[in-house]
C-alpha positions as a Markdown table, in Angstrom:
| # | Residue | x | y | z |
|---|---|---|---|---|
| 1 | Met | 187.2 | 14.5 | 110.9 |
| 2 | Phe | 190.3 | 12.4 | 110.5 |
| 3 | Ala | 191.8 | 10.5 | 107.6 |
| 4 | Glu | 195.1 | 8.7 | 107.4 |
| 5 | Ala | 197.1 | 8.1 | 104.2 |
| 6 | His | 194.7 | 10.0 | 101.9 |
| 7 | Ser | 192.8 | 13.1 | 101.4 |
| 8 | Phe | 189.1 | 13.6 | 101.8 |
| 9 | Thr | 186.2 | 16.1 | 101.3 |
| 10 | Gly | 183.8 | 16.3 | 104.2 |
| 11 | Gly | 181.7 | 18.4 | 106.3 |
| 12 | Leu | 178.7 | 18.8 | 108.5 |
| 13 | Tyr | 175.2 | 20.4 | 108.0 |
| 14 | Gln | 172.2 | 21.4 | 110.0 |
| 15 | Ala | 168.9 | 22.8 | 108.9 |
| 16 | Val | 167.5 | 25.6 | 111.1 |
| 17 | Ser | 164.0 | 27.2 | 111.1 |
| 18 | Val | 164.0 | 31.0 | 110.4 |
| 19 | Pro | 161.6 | 33.6 | 109.2 |
| 20 | Arg | 161.4 | 33.9 | 105.4 |
| 21 | Gly | 163.3 | 37.1 | 104.3 |
| 22 | Ala | 165.4 | 37.1 | 107.4 |
| 23 | Thr | 169.1 | 38.0 | 107.0 |
| 24 | Val | 171.2 | 35.1 | 108.4 |
| 25 | Thr | 174.8 | 35.2 | 109.4 |
| 26 | Phe | 176.6 | 31.9 | 110.0 |
| 27 | Ala | 180.0 | 32.0 | 111.7 |
| 28 | Ala | 182.4 | 29.3 | 112.9 |
| 29 | Trp | 186.1 | 28.7 | 113.8 |
| 30 | Gly | 188.0 | 26.2 | 111.8 |
| 31 | Tyr | 191.4 | 24.5 | 112.1 |
| 32 | Ala | 193.0 | 21.7 | 110.3 |
| 33 | Thr | 196.2 | 19.7 | 110.5 |
| 34 | Ala | 197.9 | 18.1 | 107.6 |
| 35 | Glu | 201.2 | 16.1 | 107.8 |
| 36 | Gly | 203.2 | 16.2 | 104.7 |
| 37 | Ala | 205.3 | 18.3 | 102.5 |
| 38 | Asp | 203.3 | 21.4 | 101.0 |
| 39 | Ser | 200.0 | 20.2 | 102.4 |
| 40 | Ile | 197.2 | 22.7 | 102.1 |
| 41 | Thr | 193.8 | 22.2 | 103.8 |
| 42 | Glu | 191.0 | 24.3 | 102.4 |
| 43 | Met | 188.1 | 25.1 | 104.8 |
| 44 | Arg | 184.9 | 27.1 | 104.2 |
| 45 | Ile | 181.4 | 27.5 | 105.5 |
| 46 | Gly | 178.1 | 28.0 | 103.6 |
| 47 | Val | 174.4 | 28.7 | 103.8 |
| 48 | Asn | 171.7 | 27.4 | 101.6 |
| 49 | Pro | 169.1 | 30.1 | 101.8 |
| 50 | Gly | 166.4 | 27.9 | 100.3 |
| 51 | Gly | 167.0 | 25.2 | 103.0 |
| 52 | Gly | 168.1 | 22.4 | 100.7 |
| 53 | Phe | 170.5 | 19.8 | 101.9 |
| 54 | Asn | 172.8 | 19.6 | 99.0 |
| 55 | Pro | 176.1 | 21.4 | 99.5 |
| 56 | Leu | 176.7 | 21.4 | 95.7 |
| 57 | Ala | 173.6 | 23.3 | 94.9 |
| 58 | Asp | 174.0 | 26.5 | 92.9 |
| 59 | Asn | 172.2 | 28.7 | 95.5 |
| 60 | Val | 174.6 | 27.9 | 98.4 |
| 61 | Val | 176.4 | 31.1 | 99.6 |
| 62 | Trp | 179.9 | 30.1 | 100.5 |
| 63 | Ser | 182.7 | 31.9 | 102.4 |
| 64 | Glu | 186.0 | 32.2 | 100.6 |
| 65 | Pro | 188.1 | 29.0 | 101.0 |
| 66 | Val | 191.0 | 29.4 | 103.4 |
| 67 | Asp | 194.0 | 27.3 | 104.4 |
| 68 | Ala | 193.4 | 27.0 | 108.1 |
| 69 | Ser | 196.5 | 24.9 | 108.9 |
| 70 | Glu | 198.4 | 27.5 | 110.9 |
| 71 | Gly | 195.7 | 27.9 | 113.6 |
| 72 | Tyr | 192.1 | 28.6 | 114.1 |
| 73 | Val | 190.5 | 30.9 | 111.5 |
| 74 | Gln | 187.0 | 32.5 | 111.9 |
| 75 | Phe | 184.7 | 32.1 | 108.9 |
| 76 | Glu | 181.6 | 34.1 | 108.3 |
| 77 | Val | 178.9 | 34.2 | 105.6 |
| 78 | Thr | 175.6 | 36.1 | 105.3 |
| 79 | Ala | 172.5 | 35.3 | 103.2 |
| 80 | Val | 168.8 | 36.2 | 103.0 |
| 81 | Ala | 166.4 | 33.3 | 103.8 |
| 82 | Gln | 164.4 | 32.3 | 100.8 |
| 83 | Ser | 162.1 | 29.9 | 102.8 |
| 84 | Asp | 161.2 | 29.2 | 106.4 |
| 85 | Arg | 164.4 | 27.2 | 106.7 |
| 86 | Val | 168.1 | 27.6 | 105.9 |
| 87 | Thr | 170.8 | 24.9 | 105.9 |
| 88 | Val | 174.3 | 25.7 | 107.1 |
| 89 | Phe | 177.4 | 23.7 | 106.0 |
| 90 | Thr | 181.0 | 23.3 | 107.0 |
| 91 | Trp | 183.4 | 22.0 | 104.3 |
| 92 | Thr | 186.9 | 20.7 | 104.5 |
| 93 | His | 189.3 | 19.4 | 101.8 |
| 94 | Pro | 192.9 | 18.6 | 102.8 |
| 95 | Gly | 195.6 | 17.9 | 100.3 |
| 96 | Ala | 197.1 | 14.5 | 100.0 |
| 97 | Cys | 199.4 | 13.7 | 102.9 |
| 98 | Ala | 200.1 | 11.2 | 105.7 |
| 99 | Ala | 197.4 | 12.2 | 108.1 |
| 100 | Asn | 194.6 | 14.9 | 108.1 |
| 101 | Ser | 192.4 | 16.3 | 110.8 |
| 102 | Ala | 189.8 | 19.1 | 110.8 |
| 103 | Tyr | 188.2 | 20.7 | 113.7 |
| 104 | Trp | 185.1 | 23.1 | 113.8 |
| 105 | Asp | 184.3 | 25.1 | 117.0 |
| 106 | Gly | 182.0 | 28.0 | 118.1 |
| 107 | Ala | 179.5 | 27.7 | 115.3 |
| 108 | Glu | 176.8 | 30.3 | 115.6 |
| 109 | Leu | 173.9 | 31.4 | 113.5 |
| 110 | Thr | 172.5 | 34.9 | 113.9 |
| 111 | Val | 169.0 | 35.8 | 112.5 |
| 112 | Glu | 167.9 | 39.3 | 111.9 |
| 113 | Pro | 164.1 | 39.4 | 111.0 |
């Protein structure tokens, strides 16, 4: 993701079929660049154990937000599937600055029935 001359909130999502009641662990590496004085970029990942697509839903389990502007940071979050599908999310929110970039890599979902 990239934005020039303004901030943004953005991310990606994917729904995955899993057995109901399975323990799922979502992990990914994130890194962000932000040009500007005192720029902080918050990144986090989440799992909706009910399989919904709304990242603002109350039941989304989120990792702690981290400023990943110094290099790649590994994020991890665990939840118990409440249906036969979970949805995983990445989330990025850079502070206002001249140019912002966000990178995600090595995303992995582990399922333990």
